[in-house]
N, C-alpha and C positions, 0 to 999 in steps of 0.2 A: 691418159684422159678417156673417160667414158663417152661411148657413142651417143649416150642419152645426156642432153644438155638442155640448159634454159639459156637462151641467147637473150642478153639485156641491151637494148638499142639505145645507146648513149644520146644520139643525135635526136631520137625521139623524146627522150627525157628532157633535154634543154628546149625543144620545142614546146612541151606541155608547161614547163616553167613560164615561158614566154606568154602562152595563152593565159594562164593564171594571173600573171602580172597585168596583163591588159584587161582582165575583168576587174581587178581592184587595184588601180595603179597607183594609189596614193596611200597604200597600207604596206606594213610589214609583212613577211611571208613566213610563217613557220610550216616547214616541210616535215610532215609526218613519215617518219622511218621506223614506226614500231613493227614487230612481228617480222623482223628481217626484210623489212620495207615493203611489206605486203608479199613476201616472197620473192623479192626482186633484188636481194643482197644488200643489206643495211649499210655497211662499210663502203662497199664499192659505189653504191648511189650517193651516199653522203659525201664522199671524196669529190666526186663529179659535180654535186650540187652546192658544194660549200660556198663558192665565190658568188653564186647567185640568189641565196636565201639568207634570211636574217637570224632564223632559229631552226633548231631540229627539236621535233616531239616525239617523245617515246612512250611506252606504257609503264616500263618497270625499270628500277634502279640499274639491273645488270645491262641494259641495253645502253643506257648512258655511260657506264663505265667503259663498255666495249668501244664505243665511240671514242672516248678520251684515250683509251689504249692505242686507238688507230690514228692519234693525233689531229682529231677533229678538235678545233677550238672555238667555234661558233657556240653560242648560248644553247643550252639543251635544257627542255623542260620535261619533266617525268609527269605525265598527264593523269597517273593514277595515284591515289594517296599512297604515301610510302609506308613500309612497315617501321615499326618502332625501332629496330635494330639496324635500320638503313642509314641513321644520321652520321656517322663517322664517313662513309663513302660519300654521301652528298657533299659534305664539306672538303672533303680531299680532292674530289673530281669537279667542283664547281657545278654541281647540278641544281637546277631550279624545281621546286615543288609546288604542288598545289596546296593551297591552305584552305581546310575545312573542319580541322580538329585543333581546338586549344591545347589539349593534352600533348598532342604530337608536336605542335609547334614549341610547347614549353621545353619538351625534351631536345628537340633539334636546336633550339636556342642555347640550350646549355653547351651542347658538343661545339656549336660555332664559337662559343666563348672560350672553350677550351683550346680551340684550334686558331683563335685569333682570327676568324674571318666573319663577313657578312653573307649569310645565305639570302638569296632572293626567292620569292615566292609569288604566286598568282592565287588571288581569292577565287575559290570554286564556289559559284552559286548554282543550286538546283532548281532549274525552271521546269522540270516535268519529266526528265529521264529517270527519276527516282533510283538513282544508282550512286552518285557521289555528289558532296558539295552540301553547303548550308541552305537553308531556307531564305528565299529573297528577303524576307521581313527581319531577319537576324543579321543582316549584312552590317548595319550600322554598329550594332552591339559587339558583333565579333572584331570589327575593326579597332573599337574603342579598346576591348580586351587586348588586342593585340600590341598596344603602345608600351607594354611592359617587356616585350621582346626585343631588347635593343640590338641583337645580332641578326635580326631578320628583317629584310626589307621587302614589303609588299608592293611590286613593281606592276602587277597586272590584276585583272579582273576577268572571269571567264565563265561560259556556261557551254552546254552541249546540246545540239538539237536531236530529237528524236526522230523527226518526219520531215527533214529539210528537203528531201527529194520526191515527196509526194505529190501528186496532182493536187490533192485536197491540202490547201495551205492553212486551214484554220488553227490546227495545233501549233505549227511552227510560228504563227503569227502571235498565238497565245503566249508562247514562250519568249519570243522576241519582246513583247509588251512587259512581261514581268522582269526580264533582264533589264531593259532599258529603265524601268521604274526603279529598281534597285541601284543602278549606276546612279542615277539621278539623285536618289536619296544619299548615297555616298558623297556624291560632290557637294551637295548641300550641307552635308557635315563636316565639310571640309577636307574630303580624302579625293586625292588626285591619283590617276594611274597612267603610267607611260603606255601600257598596252592595255586595250580593251579587245577582247576577242572572243567569238563564239561560232564563225563561220567554217564548218567542215565542207567538203567538196560539194555537196548538194546545196549548201547555203551560198557558196561562192557565186553559183551559177544562177540559182532560182531567187535568191533574197539579198540583192545588194545593201538594202538598209541594215544587213546585219554583218556589214564588212569591218565595221569600226576602224581600229587603227591597226588591226593584224587578223589575217585569214590562216586558217591551218587546213589545207588541203591534204588529202590522204590519196585515196586510190586514183584520183584524177591526175595527180603528177606522173602516175605509171599509164596514162593512156585510157584509162576506162571511165567513160563518162557518167555522170549521175544518171538515174533513171529520168525519164520524160525529157531528156535533153539532148537530142540528137545534133548532129553538126556543129558541134564545139570546135573543131579543129585539132583536137587532142589525137595523138597517135599512140597506138599500143606499143609498150615499151618490151614486153617479154614475148619471145616465142619457145615453144617445147618441142623439140626435135630429137629424132634418134635415127637409127638405120636398121635395115634388115639384116638379121644375124643367122636366120634359118629358113630353108624352105622345104616344103613336102607337098606332093601330090596326094590327094586323098580321094577315095571313091563314093558313089551313092550309098548312104547309109552309115558312113563312118561319122564319128563325133569328134569334137574338139575340146579339150580342157576340162576342168573339174565340173562334176554333174551332169556332163553330156548335155548342156543347154544348147548346144549348135549340133545339128546333124545335116550333114550334105545332102542336098536333093539332087544333086548332080555332080561329075568330077569337077574338081576345082583345086586350085593351088592355095595353099595356106601359107603365109609368111608370118614368121615369129619376130618380134621386136623387144628388145630388152628395157621394157619400162612395165611397172604395175604398181598396185596400190602400195607398195614399200616405197614408191617415190612420189607418192601423192596423186597418182592417175587412178582415181576413186573407183573400187569395185563395184560401186553403184552405178557406174556407167556401162556395166556388162549389158550387152543386147541394145544399147542407146547410142553408142559413140561411133565416129568415123575419124578416119586419119586422110591425110592427102599424100598421094604417091604418085610421081610422073605428072603432077599437076592435075591429078583426077581424084575424086572422092572415092574411098572404099570402106566398107564397114568393119569394124572391130567385132569379132565373133568369139563365142565361147565365153566362159567365165573369165573376168580378168584376174591374172595371178598376182602374187607379191611381187615377183620381180620380172614377169613377161606377159605379154598378151599377143593374139593371134589376129591377123588380118585374111579375109577372103578376098584375094586378089583375081578370083576368076581364071581366065586364060591371059591376063596381062603379062607380058614378058618382063619379068622383074629379075634381078640379080641380087647375091648377097651384097651388103654394104650400100643399097640404094637408100637414099634420104627419105625419112618419113616425117610429116608434120602433124603433131598433135594439136598444138596451138599456134596460130600464126598463118602465114600465106605461102602459096607456092603456086606459080603461074597465075591462073585467073580465079583460083578457089582460096577460100579464107574459113578458118575455123576460129572463131573467136571465143573470148573468155564469157562472155554473155552467153552464147550458145550452151557451153558446157554446163554453165550454171542453171539454163532454163532445163536441160536434160536430166539433171539429177534434183531439181526442185530447191536449188539454194541461191544464194548470193554470189556475186563476182569475188568479193573479198574471200569467200571460202575456197574458191578454186584456187587462187593464186597463192595463198598462204599455206595451203595444205601441200604444196610442192616440197618436198623433203631436203634436207642438207645434203644428202649422198647424190642429189642431182647437182653436177657442177653449173655455176653461173658464169657465162662467159660474156665479158663486155665486149660489144662490137660497135664501131662507128661507122655509120653509112648515111 
């Protein structure tokens, strides 16, 4: 086992499901586990959550097939429009699709007939993301056209917010109004849906009127609250940890790492840790990052390498094998995903999903 690991706190995961359920107590919950559960280990997290959620949401067919191979039996919705060549696997693995192309539905219906199954689908309405889905005014006509697809059952209708966690709620309210009007038009035309869903993590907390009959939380499941929503009770699930694997004393004027970006002003001790941008610890953090060692913060110095980076520990008495925290807590100090995102000018999603597969995910229960 590598000394560099991502610890996944299962107790925190269960706590977060409880918090989300409390936010929308009368709805179904689709747990988004796409992109390796936002870097948290899709299969492991799905196994832990399966008895507490109603659906799993993924982005691409491959992720859904991976969950089925791992014996996950809950319904799985692939939230990106599928490829034309995906129909066979969708049918074999009982994956649910988003419906926003009549041509695709026609092909998938033919495959479903061939396999003697009924595929379930969710009508996807584009209310402002301008990414996937049909126009709101096309919804009734689209459903009318779908009546020819005898082996496809459209059980849900959905949309996706572009600004659900922004303090300016105008655009989110505009999207919500468009979606509600489209759903009402569908109902007036005689179409009903078991699942109506729009609320991502931001909307779960900021827009209760968007909860409908199912919510789709993503990063909030893993303890990272939406913007502008402190004190949610969510607990971070992921900690990124490693251990010192080399020590050296350097003198004033000596440099550290590629490009000599750090030059010592006085004698100091440099500790090397086995994590770098090849593990998803971004090179953009060069000159900006800290770690926690002995319950204290120390700067990461020099250019972050592919496989290693260095800490200036000054005169702190450290040893090989000492624990180092890159994300998480030690003693009274904490480095959050939000902090790293702010330091490199990105979003929290980017920080966790960039942690690569060569970093083992270790499930911990505490």
